[in-house]
C-alpha positions as CSV (number, residue, x, y, z in Angstrom):
1,M,3.3,-10.6,-43.5
2,S,2.6,-14.3,-42.7
3,Q,-1.1,-15.1,-42.6
4,F,-2.2,-16.7,-39.1
5,W,-5.4,-18.9,-38.6
6,K,-8.1,-18.9,-36.0
7,P,-8.7,-21.2,-33.6
8,G,-10.6,-24.7,-34.6
9,T,-9.4,-23.6,-38.3
10,E,-7.8,-25.9,-40.7
11,R,-4.2,-25.5,-40.3
12,P,-1.9,-24.0,-42.4
13,Q,0.9,-26.2,-43.8
14,H,4.0,-24.6,-43.8
15,C,7.1,-24.2,-41.9
16,L,6.0,-26.3,-38.5
17,L,6.4,-30.1,-37.8
18,D,4.9,-31.0,-34.1
19,D,7.6,-33.0,-32.1
20,E,6.6,-36.0,-30.0
21,E,8.4,-34.4,-27.1
22,G,5.5,-32.0,-26.9
23,G,7.7,-29.1,-28.6
24,V,8.1,-27.8,-31.8
25,L,10.7,-27.9,-34.6
26,F,10.6,-25.0,-37.0
27,F,12.6,-23.1,-39.8
28,S,14.0,-19.8,-39.3
29,A,11.1,-17.2,-39.5
30,P,10.5,-15.4,-43.2
31,A,12.3,-11.7,-42.9
32,N,10.3,-8.9,-41.8
33,S,8.3,-7.6,-45.0
34,S,8.7,-4.0,-45.3
35,S,7.7,-2.1,-42.9
36,H,6.1,0.5,-44.9
37,G,2.8,2.1,-43.7
38,F,3.2,0.6,-40.3
39,S,3.7,3.0,-37.5
40,N,6.7,3.4,-35.6
41,L,5.0,1.3,-32.7
42,E,4.5,-1.4,-34.9
43,R,8.2,-1.3,-36.2
44,Q,9.7,-1.4,-32.8
45,R,6.9,-4.8,-32.4
46,Q,8.5,-6.6,-35.2
47,R,11.9,-5.5,-33.8
48,L,11.4,-7.5,-30.5
49,P,12.8,-11.0,-30.4
50,V,9.4,-12.7,-29.8
51,F,8.0,-11.6,-33.2
52,K,10.0,-14.3,-35.3
53,Y,8.7,-17.0,-32.9
54,R,4.9,-15.3,-33.4
55,T,3.7,-18.5,-35.7
56,A,5.2,-21.2,-33.2
57,I,3.8,-19.7,-30.3
58,L,0.1,-19.7,-32.3
59,Y,0.4,-23.1,-33.6
60,L,1.4,-24.4,-30.0
61,V,-1.7,-22.9,-28.1
62,E,-3.7,-24.2,-31.1
63,N,-2.3,-27.6,-30.3
64,H,-1.3,-28.1,-26.4
65,A,-3.7,-27.6,-23.6
66,T,-0.6,-26.0,-22.0
67,T,2.1,-24.0,-23.2
68,I,5.4,-23.0,-21.6
69,I,7.3,-20.1,-22.8
70,V,10.7,-19.6,-21.2
71,G,11.5,-16.0,-22.6
72,E,14.3,-14.3,-21.5
73,T,14.1,-10.4,-20.5
74,G,13.8,-8.0,-22.8
75,S,12.1,-10.8,-25.5
76,G,8.7,-8.7,-25.2
77,K,7.0,-11.8,-24.3
78,T,4.7,-10.1,-21.9
79,T,3.0,-7.3,-23.8
80,Q,3.2,-9.4,-27.4
81,I,1.8,-12.8,-26.8
82,P,-1.6,-11.7,-25.4
83,Q,-1.7,-9.3,-29.0
84,Y,-0.4,-12.2,-30.8
85,L,-3.5,-14.7,-29.4
86,K,-5.9,-11.6,-29.9
87,E,-4.6,-10.9,-33.8
88,A,-5.7,-15.1,-34.2
89,G,-9.2,-14.9,-32.8
90,W,-8.9,-16.4,-29.3
91,A,-11.0,-13.2,-27.9
92,D,-13.8,-13.6,-30.8
93,G,-17.1,-14.4,-29.5
94,G,-17.2,-12.9,-26.4
95,R,-14.3,-14.6,-25.3
96,V,-11.2,-12.8,-23.2
97,I,-7.7,-13.4,-22.8
98,A,-6.1,-13.2,-19.5
99,C,-2.4,-12.3,-18.1
100,T,-1.7,-12.6,-14.3
101,Q,1.6,-10.6,-13.1
102,P,2.9,-11.1,-9.2
103,R,2.5,-7.4,-8.3
104,R,-0.1,-4.9,-9.0
105,L,2.4,-2.1,-10.3
106,A,3.4,-4.4,-13.3
107,V,-0.3,-5.3,-14.0
108,Q,-0.7,-1.2,-14.7
109,S,2.2,-0.9,-16.6
110,V,1.9,-3.6,-18.9
111,A,-1.8,-2.9,-19.4
112,S,-1.3,0.8,-20.2
113,R,1.8,-0.4,-22.6
114,V,-0.4,-3.0,-24.3
115,A,-3.4,-0.3,-25.0
116,E,-1.0,2.0,-26.2
117,E,0.4,-0.4,-28.8
118,M,-3.4,-1.5,-30.2
119,G,-4.2,2.2,-29.8
120,A,-6.6,1.4,-27.1
121,K,-7.9,3.4,-23.8
122,V,-6.7,1.6,-20.8
123,G,-10.0,0.3,-19.2
124,E,-11.6,-0.7,-22.9
125,E,-10.2,-3.6,-25.1
126,V,-7.4,-3.7,-22.7
127,G,-8.0,-3.4,-19.1
128,Y,-7.0,-4.7,-16.0
129,T,-8.1,-5.6,-12.7
130,I,-6.1,-5.3,-9.3
131,R,-7.6,-5.3,-5.5
132,F,-10.2,-2.1,-5.3
133,E,-9.8,-1.2,-9.0
134,D,-11.2,-2.6,-11.8
135,K,-10.4,-0.9,-15.2
136,T,-12.3,-3.3,-17.2
137,V,-16.1,-3.0,-19.5
138,Q,-17.8,-6.3,-19.5
139,G,-18.2,-7.1,-23.2
140,V,-15.8,-4.9,-24.6
141,T,-12.4,-5.8,-22.6
142,K,-10.6,-8.2,-24.9
143,I,-7.3,-8.7,-23.2
144,K,-7.2,-8.1,-19.3
145,F,-4.0,-8.0,-17.3
146,L,-4.8,-8.6,-13.1
147,T,-2.7,-10.0,-10.5
148,D,-2.8,-14.1,-9.6
149,G,-4.8,-12.9,-6.2
150,V,-7.6,-11.2,-8.1
151,L,-7.9,-14.5,-10.5
152,L,-8.0,-16.6,-7.7
153,R,-10.9,-14.6,-6.3
154,E,-12.7,-14.7,-9.8
155,M,-12.8,-18.4,-9.0
156,M,-15.0,-17.8,-6.4
157,D,-17.8,-16.5,-8.5
158,D,-17.2,-18.8,-11.9
159,P,-15.2,-21.6,-10.4
160,L,-14.1,-22.5,-13.8
161,L,-13.4,-19.3,-15.3
162,T,-15.2,-19.3,-18.3
163,K,-15.2,-16.6,-19.9
164,Y,-11.5,-16.9,-20.8
165,S,-10.0,-18.5,-23.8
166,V,-6.8,-18.6,-22.9
167,I,-4.9,-17.5,-19.6
168,I,-1.4,-16.9,-19.7
169,V,0.3,-16.5,-16.1
170,D,3.7,-14.4,-16.5
171,E,6.8,-14.3,-14.0
172,A,6.0,-17.8,-13.0
173,H,9.5,-18.1,-11.6
174,E,9.1,-15.5,-9.2
175,R,6.8,-18.8,-7.8
176,S,4.4,-16.3,-5.4
177,I,1.7,-17.7,-3.0
178,S,-0.8,-16.9,-5.7
179,T,1.2,-18.3,-8.4
180,D,1.7,-21.6,-6.8
181,M,-2.2,-21.9,-5.8
182,L,-3.1,-20.6,-9.2
183,L,-1.1,-23.2,-11.2
184,G,-2.7,-25.9,-9.1
185,L,-6.2,-24.6,-9.7
186,L,-5.8,-24.3,-13.3
187,K,-4.5,-27.9,-13.5
188,K,-8.3,-28.9,-11.8
189,I,-9.9,-26.5,-14.1
190,Q,-8.3,-28.0,-17.5
191,R,-9.9,-31.5,-16.3
192,R,-13.4,-30.0,-16.7
193,R,-12.3,-27.5,-19.7
194,P,-9.8,-29.2,-22.1
195,E,-10.8,-26.3,-24.3
196,L,-8.8,-23.8,-21.8
197,R,-5.0,-23.1,-23.4
198,L,-2.9,-22.0,-20.6
199,V,0.5,-20.5,-21.3
200,I,2.9,-20.4,-18.4
201,S,5.7,-17.6,-19.1
202,S,8.7,-16.5,-17.3
203,A,12.4,-15.6,-17.5
204,T,14.0,-18.9,-15.5
205,I,11.6,-21.2,-15.0
206,E,12.5,-24.7,-14.9
207,A,10.4,-25.9,-17.9
208,E,10.7,-29.4,-17.4
209,S,9.2,-29.7,-14.0
210,M,6.4,-27.3,-14.9
211,S,5.7,-29.3,-17.3
212,I,6.0,-32.6,-15.5
213,F,3.5,-30.8,-13.1
214,F,0.7,-30.1,-16.0
215,Q,1.4,-34.0,-17.5
216,T,-0.1,-35.8,-14.4
217,R,-3.6,-36.2,-15.1
218,K,-5.8,-38.5,-14.0
219,K,-5.8,-41.5,-16.8
220,N,-9.4,-41.2,-17.9
221,D,-8.8,-37.6,-18.5
222,V,-6.1,-38.1,-21.1
223,G,-8.0,-40.0,-23.8
224,A,-11.6,-38.0,-23.5
225,A,-9.1,-34.7,-24.5
226,E,-6.7,-35.9,-26.6
227,A,-9.5,-37.1,-28.8
228,N,-11.6,-33.9,-29.1
229,G,-8.8,-31.4,-27.9
230,P,-5.6,-29.9,-27.7
231,K,-2.6,-32.9,-26.8
232,N,-2.4,-33.0,-22.7
233,L,1.3,-33.1,-23.3
234,P,2.9,-29.7,-22.5
235,S,4.7,-27.8,-25.0
236,I,7.8,-26.3,-24.2
237,L,9.2,-23.0,-26.1
238,S,12.4,-21.1,-25.5
239,V,12.8,-17.5,-26.9
240,E,15.9,-15.6,-26.5
241,G,16.0,-12.3,-25.6
242,K,17.8,-8.8,-26.8
243,A,20.8,-8.6,-24.5
244,Y,24.1,-6.9,-25.1
245,P,27.4,-8.0,-22.9
246,V,27.2,-6.6,-19.4
247,E,30.5,-6.0,-17.4
248,I,30.2,-7.4,-13.6
249,H,31.9,-5.4,-11.0
250,Y,32.0,-6.5,-7.6
251,V,33.8,-4.7,-4.3
252,Q,36.9,-6.1,-2.8
253,D,35.7,-6.3,1.0
254,P,32.0,-6.4,2.2
255,V,30.2,-3.3,2.7
256,S,29.0,-2.3,6.3
257,D,25.9,0.2,4.9
258,Y,24.3,-1.2,1.5
259,L,22.2,1.8,1.4
260,Q,25.3,4.2,1.7
261,S,27.5,2.1,-0.1
262,A,24.9,2.1,-3.3
263,V,24.5,6.2,-3.0
264,D,28.3,6.7,-3.0
265,T,28.2,3.8,-6.2
266,V,25.5,6.2,-7.9
267,L,27.6,9.2,-7.7
268,L,30.8,7.4,-8.8
269,I,28.9,6.4,-11.8
270,H,27.6,9.8,-12.4
271,E,30.8,11.3,-12.3
272,K,33.3,8.8,-14.3
273,E,30.6,7.0,-16.5
274,P,29.1,8.3,-19.9
275,L,25.6,8.7,-20.1
276,G,22.7,5.9,-19.5
277,D,20.1,5.5,-16.7
278,V,21.0,3.9,-13.6
279,L,18.6,1.2,-11.8
280,V,19.3,0.6,-8.0
281,F,18.2,-2.4,-6.4
282,L,17.3,-1.4,-2.6
283,T,15.1,-3.4,-0.5
284,G,11.6,-1.7,0.2
285,Q,10.1,1.6,0.4
286,D,11.9,3.0,3.6
287,D,15.3,2.2,1.9
288,I,14.2,3.9,-1.3
289,D,12.9,6.9,0.0
290,A,15.8,7.1,2.5
291,A,18.5,7.0,-1.1
292,V,16.4,9.0,-2.9
293,Q,16.4,12.0,-0.4
294,L,20.3,11.3,0.0
295,L,21.0,11.4,-3.6
296,V,18.6,14.9,-4.1
297,E,20.0,16.5,-1.3
298,E,24.1,15.4,-2.4
299,A,22.9,17.1,-5.8
300,R,21.7,20.3,-4.0
301,V,25.2,20.4,-2.5
302,K,26.8,20.2,-5.6
303,T,24.8,21.5,-7.9
304,T,27.0,22.1,-10.8
305,K,28.2,18.5,-10.8
306,F,25.4,16.2,-10.4
307,S,22.4,18.7,-11.8
308,G,22.1,16.3,-14.7
309,L,20.4,13.5,-12.1
310,L,16.9,12.7,-12.5
311,V,15.9,10.5,-9.0
312,L,13.5,8.3,-9.3
313,P,11.4,5.6,-6.4
314,L,10.1,2.6,-7.8
315,Y,8.2,0.6,-5.6
316,S,4.5,-1.4,-5.4
317,G,2.0,1.0,-4.3
318,L,3.8,4.2,-6.2
319,P,1.2,6.5,-7.7
320,R,-0.1,6.6,-11.3
321,S,1.8,9.6,-12.0
322,D,5.2,8.6,-10.4
323,Q,4.8,5.7,-12.7
324,D,4.8,7.8,-15.7
325,L,7.8,9.5,-14.8
326,I,9.8,6.2,-14.6
327,F,8.9,4.9,-17.8
328,A,9.2,8.4,-20.0
329,Q,12.1,8.8,-21.9
330,T,14.7,10.3,-20.1
331,P,15.6,14.0,-21.5
332,K,18.6,15.2,-23.4
333,G,21.7,15.5,-21.1
334,K,20.0,14.3,-18.3
335,R,20.5,10.9,-16.2
336,K,17.7,8.8,-14.8
337,V,18.5,7.0,-11.5
338,V,15.7,5.0,-10.5
339,I,16.0,3.3,-7.4
340,S,13.8,0.0,-7.1
341,T,12.7,-3.1,-5.1
342,N,12.8,-6.5,-7.1
343,I,9.6,-5.5,-8.8
344,A,12.5,-4.4,-11.7
345,E,13.9,-7.7,-11.9
346,T,11.7,-9.3,-14.4
347,S,8.0,-7.5,-14.0
348,I,8.3,-4.2,-15.5
349,T,11.3,-3.1,-18.2
350,L,12.6,0.2,-18.1
351,E,14.5,1.1,-21.1
352,G,17.9,3.1,-21.1
353,V,19.2,1.4,-18.2
354,V,22.9,0.8,-18.8
355,Y,24.3,0.7,-15.0
356,V,22.6,-1.4,-12.4
357,V,23.5,-1.5,-8.9
358,D,22.7,-4.4,-7.0
359,S,23.0,-4.3,-2.9
360,G,22.5,-8.1,-2.9
361,F,19.4,-8.3,-1.1
362,S,15.9,-7.9,-0.9
363,K,12.8,-8.2,1.4
364,Q,11.2,-11.5,2.1
365,R,8.3,-13.1,4.6
366,Y,9.3,-15.7,6.3
367,Y,7.2,-17.8,8.6
368,N,7.5,-19.9,11.5
369,P,4.6,-21.7,12.5
370,I,5.9,-22.9,16.2
371,S,6.5,-19.6,17.3
372,D,3.8,-17.6,15.2
373,I,6.2,-14.7,13.7
374,E,5.9,-13.9,10.3
375,N,8.8,-11.9,9.8
376,L,9.4,-9.0,6.7
377,V,13.5,-9.2,6.6
378,V,15.9,-8.1,4.5
379,A,17.5,-11.5,2.9
380,P,20.2,-12.1,0.1
381,I,19.2,-12.9,-2.9
382,S,19.4,-15.6,-5.2
383,K,22.1,-16.1,-8.2
384,A,19.3,-16.5,-10.4
385,S,17.4,-13.0,-9.1
386,A,21.6,-11.6,-9.4
387,K,21.8,-12.4,-13.0
388,Q,18.1,-11.1,-13.7
389,R,19.2,-7.5,-12.1
390,A,22.8,-8.0,-14.0
391,G,20.4,-8.4,-17.2
392,R,18.8,-5.1,-17.3
393,A,21.9,-3.1,-17.8
394,G,21.9,-4.9,-21.5
395,R,19.1,-3.8,-22.8
396,V,19.9,-0.9,-25.1
397,Q,23.6,-1.2,-25.4
398,P,26.7,-2.8,-23.3
399,G,26.2,-2.3,-19.7
400,K,27.7,-2.4,-16.6
401,C,26.5,-4.0,-13.2
402,F,27.9,-3.2,-9.7
403,R,27.7,-5.5,-6.9
404,L,27.8,-4.6,-3.8
405,Y,29.2,-7.9,-2.7
406,T,32.2,-9.7,-3.3
407,E,32.8,-12.2,-5.9
408,D,33.8,-14.9,-3.5
409,Y,30.6,-14.8,-1.5
410,F,28.7,-14.8,-5.5
411,V,30.3,-18.0,-6.4
412,K,30.6,-19.8,-2.8
413,E,27.7,-18.6,-0.4
414,M,25.1,-17.1,-2.5
415,P,22.2,-19.8,-3.1
416,A,21.3,-20.8,-6.7
417,E,17.6,-20.5,-6.2
418,G,15.4,-19.0,-3.9
419,I,12.9,-20.3,-1.8
420,P,9.3,-20.5,-3.3
421,E,6.9,-18.2,-1.2
422,M,4.5,-21.4,-0.6
423,Q,7.2,-22.9,1.7
424,R,7.8,-19.9,4.0
425,S,4.3,-17.8,4.4
426,N,1.6,-17.9,6.8
427,L,-1.1,-20.2,4.9
428,V,-4.3,-18.6,6.6
429,S,-5.2,-16.6,3.8
430,S,-4.7,-19.4,1.4
431,V,-6.6,-22.4,3.1
432,I,-9.5,-20.0,3.5
433,Q,-9.7,-19.2,-0.4
434,L,-9.2,-22.9,-1.2
435,K,-12.1,-23.4,1.3
436,A,-14.3,-21.0,-0.1
437,L,-13.5,-22.8,-3.5
438,G,-14.8,-25.8,-2.4
439,I,-11.6,-27.8,-1.7
440,D,-11.8,-29.6,1.6
441,N,-8.9,-31.6,1.2
442,I,-6.1,-29.2,1.6
443,L,-3.5,-31.3,2.0
444,G,-4.0,-33.3,-0.6
445,F,-4.1,-30.4,-3.2
446,D,-1.9,-30.5,-6.1
447,W,0.6,-28.3,-4.7
448,L,3.6,-27.0,-7.1
449,A,6.1,-27.3,-4.1
450,S,4.1,-28.6,-0.9
451,P,3.9,-26.5,2.0
452,P,5.4,-27.5,5.2
453,S,2.1,-29.4,7.0
454,E,3.0,-27.5,10.2
455,S,2.1,-24.0,8.6
456,M,-0.8,-25.7,7.2
457,I,-2.4,-27.1,10.8
458,R,-1.6,-23.5,12.3
459,A,-3.6,-21.9,9.9
460,L,-6.5,-24.7,10.1
461,E,-6.1,-23.5,14.0
462,V,-6.3,-20.0,13.5
463,L,-9.4,-19.8,11.1
464,Y,-10.7,-22.7,13.8
465,S,-10.5,-20.4,16.8
466,L,-11.7,-17.5,15.1
467,G,-15.1,-19.1,14.1
468,I,-14.6,-19.0,10.4
469,L,-14.1,-23.2,10.0
470,D,-16.3,-25.5,11.9
471,E,-15.2,-28.8,13.8
472,D,-15.4,-30.5,10.1
473,A,-12.7,-27.8,8.8
474,K,-15.8,-26.4,6.4
475,L,-16.8,-22.5,6.5
476,T,-19.2,-21.4,8.7
477,S,-22.2,-19.9,8.0
478,P,-22.0,-17.0,7.5
479,C,-19.0,-16.0,9.3
480,G,-17.0,-18.1,7.0
481,F,-18.4,-17.4,3.8
482,Q,-18.5,-13.7,4.7
483,V,-14.8,-13.8,5.7
484,A,-13.9,-15.2,2.4
485,E,-15.9,-12.6,0.5
486,I,-13.5,-9.8,1.8
487,P,-10.3,-9.7,0.0
488,L,-8.2,-8.8,3.2
489,D,-6.3,-10.7,5.9
490,P,-9.0,-13.0,7.5
491,M,-8.0,-11.8,11.0
492,I,-8.7,-7.9,9.7
493,S,-12.1,-9.6,8.0
494,K,-13.3,-10.7,11.3
495,M,-12.5,-8.0,12.9
496,I,-14.6,-6.0,10.2
497,L,-17.8,-8.1,10.9
498,A,-17.5,-8.0,15.0
499,A,-17.4,-4.0,14.2
500,D,-20.7,-4.1,12.5
501,I,-22.5,-6.2,15.5
502,L,-20.6,-3.8,17.9
503,G,-21.9,-0.8,16.1
504,C,-18.2,0.7,15.1
505,L,-18.1,-0.5,11.6
506,E,-17.4,3.1,10.0
507,E,-14.8,3.5,12.4
508,M,-13.4,0.4,11.3
509,L,-13.8,0.4,7.8
510,T,-10.8,3.6,8.1
511,I,-8.6,1.5,10.4
512,A,-8.6,-1.8,7.9
513,A,-7.9,0.7,5.1
514,V,-4.7,1.9,6.7
515,L,-3.6,-1.6,7.6
516,S,-3.8,-2.3,4.2
517,V,-0.8,0.3,3.3
518,Q,2.6,0.2,4.1
519,S,2.5,3.4,6.3
520,I,0.7,6.3,6.6
521,W,3.8,8.2,8.1
522,T,6.8,9.7,6.0
523,S,9.9,8.3,6.3
524,V,12.6,11.1,6.8
525,R,16.2,10.1,7.4
526,G,17.8,12.3,10.2
527,K,14.0,14.0,11.1
528,N,12.7,11.5,13.5
529,K,12.7,14.5,16.1
530,G,10.0,16.2,14.1
531,L,8.1,13.1,13.2
532,D,7.7,12.4,17.0
533,E,6.5,15.5,17.9
534,V,3.7,16.0,14.9
535,K,2.8,12.1,16.1
536,L,2.0,13.8,19.6
537,L,-0.9,15.9,17.8
538,F,-2.8,12.9,17.0
539,A,-1.5,10.1,19.6
540,A,-4.7,8.8,21.6
541,A,-3.9,6.6,25.0
542,E,-5.5,3.5,23.2
543,G,-3.0,2.9,20.7
544,D,-1.9,3.2,17.0
545,H,-5.4,2.5,15.7
546,V,-7.5,5.1,17.2
547,T,-4.4,7.6,16.1
548,H,-5.2,6.5,12.7
549,L,-8.6,7.4,12.8
550,N,-7.5,10.6,14.2
551,V,-4.9,10.9,11.5
552,Y,-7.5,10.3,8.6
553,K,-10.2,12.8,10.5
554,G,-7.6,15.4,10.0
555,F,-6.8,14.7,6.8
556,L,-10.9,14.9,5.5
557,Q,-11.1,18.1,7.4
558,S,-7.8,19.6,5.7
559,G,-9.9,18.9,2.6
560,K,-7.4,16.1,1.7
561,S,-5.2,18.4,1.3
562,S,-1.0,17.4,0.1
563,Q,-0.1,20.7,2.0
564,W,-1.4,19.2,5.3
565,C,-0.1,15.9,4.8
566,Y,3.7,17.7,4.0
567,K,3.6,19.6,7.3
568,N,2.6,16.6,9.3
569,Y,5.2,14.2,8.3
570,I,2.1,12.4,6.5
571,N,2.3,10.0,3.0
572,Y,-0.4,11.8,1.3
573,H,-0.7,9.2,-1.4
574,A,-0.9,6.5,1.0
575,L,-3.7,8.7,2.9
576,K,-5.7,8.9,-0.6
577,K,-5.2,5.1,-0.9
578,V,-6.9,5.0,2.1
579,V,-9.5,7.1,1.1
580,D,-10.0,4.7,-2.3
581,T,-9.7,1.4,-0.5
582,R,-12.3,2.6,2.5
583,E,-14.8,3.6,-0.4
584,Q,-14.3,0.0,-1.8
585,L,-15.0,-1.8,1.5
586,G,-17.8,0.2,2.1
587,R,-19.6,-1.2,-1.1
588,L,-18.5,-4.2,-0.4
589,V,-19.7,-5.0,2.9
590,R,-22.8,-3.4,1.9
591,R,-23.3,-5.7,-0.9
592,L,-22.7,-8.6,2.1
593,G,-25.5,-7.0,4.0
594,L,-23.6,-5.3,6.5
595,V,-24.8,-1.4,7.4
596,P,-22.0,0.6,8.2
597,K,-22.8,2.8,11.7
598,S,-20.6,5.4,14.0
599,C,-19.9,4.7,17.6
600,E,-19.1,8.3,18.3
601,G,-15.5,7.6,19.4
602,D,-16.4,5.1,21.7
603,T,-12.6,3.5,21.9
604,Q,-13.4,0.5,23.9
605,T,-15.7,-0.9,21.5
606,I,-13.6,-0.1,18.8
607,R,-10.6,-1.9,20.3
608,K,-13.2,-4.9,21.6
609,A,-14.0,-5.5,17.7
610,I,-10.5,-5.4,17.0
611,I,-9.5,-8.3,19.5
612,A,-12.6,-10.1,18.3
613,G,-9.8,-10.6,15.1
614,F,-6.3,-10.6,16.8
615,F,-6.8,-11.9,20.1
616,S,-4.2,-14.5,19.3
617,H,-1.8,-11.6,18.9
618,A,-1.7,-10.4,22.9
619,S,1.3,-9.9,24.6
620,Q,1.6,-9.2,28.5
621,L,4.3,-6.9,29.9
622,E,6.9,-8.5,31.9
623,E,5.9,-7.6,35.5
624,Y,10.0,-6.5,36.5
625,G,10.7,-5.9,32.9
626,Q,12.9,-2.1,32.6
627,N,13.5,-2.5,29.2
628,G,9.7,-2.8,27.7
629,M,9.7,-6.4,26.9
630,Y,6.7,-8.2,26.4
631,R,5.7,-12.0,26.3
632,T,2.9,-13.0,23.7
633,V,0.3,-15.1,25.2
634,R,0.1,-17.6,22.2
635,S,3.8,-18.9,22.2
636,S,5.7,-16.8,25.1
637,Q,7.4,-14.9,22.4
638,E,9.6,-11.9,23.9
639,V,8.3,-9.1,22.1
640,Y,9.0,-4.8,22.1
641,I,6.6,-2.6,21.1
642,H,8.1,-0.7,17.7
643,P,9.3,2.5,18.2
644,S,7.4,4.2,15.1
645,S,4.4,3.2,18.0
646,V,2.7,5.8,19.8
647,L,2.7,3.3,22.8
648,F,6.5,2.7,22.4
649,R,7.2,5.1,25.5
650,V,3.9,4.2,27.5
651,N,4.1,0.1,27.8
652,P,0.5,-0.6,28.6
653,K,0.5,-4.2,30.5
654,W,-1.7,-6.1,28.0
655,V,-1.6,-5.0,24.2
656,V,-2.9,-6.3,21.1
657,Y,-0.5,-6.1,17.5
658,H,-1.6,-6.1,14.2
659,S,1.8,-7.9,13.5
660,L,5.7,-8.6,14.1
661,V,8.6,-7.3,12.5
662,S,11.8,-8.8,13.6
663,T,15.0,-6.6,12.7
664,D,17.2,-6.9,16.0
665,K,14.5,-7.6,18.1
666,H,10.8,-9.0,17.5
667,Y,8.6,-5.9,17.4
668,M,5.2,-5.3,17.5
669,H,3.5,-3.1,14.8
670,N,0.2,-1.0,15.0
671,V,-0.6,-1.7,18.6
672,I,-3.4,-0.9,21.0
673,A,-3.5,-1.4,25.0
674,I,-6.4,-3.7,26.2
675,D,-8.0,-5.3,29.1
676,P,-7.0,-8.8,29.4
677,S,-10.7,-9.5,29.9
678,W,-11.6,-8.9,26.8
679,L,-9.9,-11.5,25.6
680,I,-12.1,-14.2,27.4
681,E,-14.6,-12.5,26.3
682,A,-14.1,-12.3,22.5
683,A,-12.5,-16.3,22.5
684,P,-13.6,-18.3,25.8
685,D,-12.3,-21.6,24.0
686,F,-9.4,-20.3,22.5
687,Y,-7.9,-19.3,25.8
688,Q,-9.2,-22.3,27.7
689,L,-7.8,-24.8,25.2
690,R,-4.7,-23.0,26.1
691,T,-4.8,-23.2,29.7
692,L,-4.9,-27.2,29.3
693,N,-2.8,-27.8,26.7
694,P,-0.3,-25.4,26.4
695,A,1.2,-27.7,23.4
696,L,-1.5,-26.8,21.1
697,F,-1.0,-22.9,21.1
């Protein structure tokens, strides 16, 4: 084994030459020493492509403030680099190595893998933190995995992130809104903490543009940092992956139903192709659950032909027990079929996948600041994503990728890169986070990709109307600072604060927890009638939020029974998550000095508390509208109550909704009926302004 050095000690004189361009020139790594005496896991670690770059990585991190590692899928960069840094001494003296991921599921799965390789339990030497779950021990945890968003929240208590010696930003190519914000803030922190090392790791990132971003320093920063610490010029290292050739197959004609086509393709693979696991890319939990059900039913009907299929879903928020099944080795003679969102593109690695079925779509958020509608829409993926998806088939042997779109479409019409989330999102939560961190000049913030000015102005307007920002665009006290402390959408946070004043905080914690999960109802294809009938048992005339309270109460009365959930078409795992989230929120509000009280079922009080946060989401039924059409008060947008709402056929004159989702129409989700006078009571300035100058809102 090569010898490695600890930070600050004399540099070994072998095989490395620093290059003036900020990269590194190095000779081929020496052949691996005998693996005699090493565990099987250690041998696996040494077989990963990233292993031969270990010395180079440690050298670059020691000598450069920022290191950009372009690592192909399967190189081992996510699991190995944090361990290399720990072994080299970067976690000595109570310091911690942080590694961020864009998704919660990736955080949990990677932490488990690294803990296993290190012979540790998750939550001790290797830990993780996601929203509402902290598996770390202060003074014990050396390597900490967390989401970008959680690290941003940590800055509120420790703006310079002083406990971290190295921060690895992984999967930076996904360009989530939190990743872009985090990179801008880390660049600021480096000016104050020249000893902090950043490692930007990704599969397809444009390394040059990232390097230019981190080179742009104030003139007086450069000399000081160079004299006392690492070089400011970022280094770039490319690490090849372990890839086998992948045959690409296209459809001859465009498919009309990608979900059914994906199911048919899986069945064809199972019938015609040799053994090997299948990874299917669909858009979201509803599609995935539907595809799983179709495949399970097919296997049940044709028992002999499809008896070897193990069909498993994969999406963010999946219960831990289901995650373990996905990562477990496929039993001999069986074929695992994992049906996933784009989380499996790069965030996590599934060994054993030989066939990939690519629908060509993913779910993405698109926000229109003019109409104030944020749509979660099924959109075509980019060529970069298509390449990532295909690459998952070539991990263990030559594979095949079946694309459910034509070659002509891929070549001529598919976009090369995706649009960064920052440029297509509602920025309300981002603005309040930056304000809470003391960054008042939001428009002058150093963004990796500048957000649209219209979105920024709209966010400032919303926060001002909620009483979170004052006339100088600074956080109000105590409301603004309290909202910033609660890790939820600011509208929900304001709703919680209003509930405390109105005396219905117990109920509002439940509603907020339900709104933080995707859906508490199960999606069952072809059984909508049964679901509708069951909903009537819980339905409240006031709307969905009060209905959620009835479901939660029933769940508790059943003793949190999974059988009760199954019988009532309710998602058991989602409700368990609601219980956990509610407990966390309860602890948080008590820390803020709020005391949860119940209004004993006073639905008018509950609805007034909801309006305090969501008054800008009011809609009025069209006077002569026989088809259930509403218009939003704010932008006069044509909207409809979603069929999943208990108010779908009721059509109250005035409603407030939680979110809008666009498919064939703009649908309002989670709707309550209101009295319009409550709007003026909750936000007199907002509605007076709109009356005086409609152009403002």
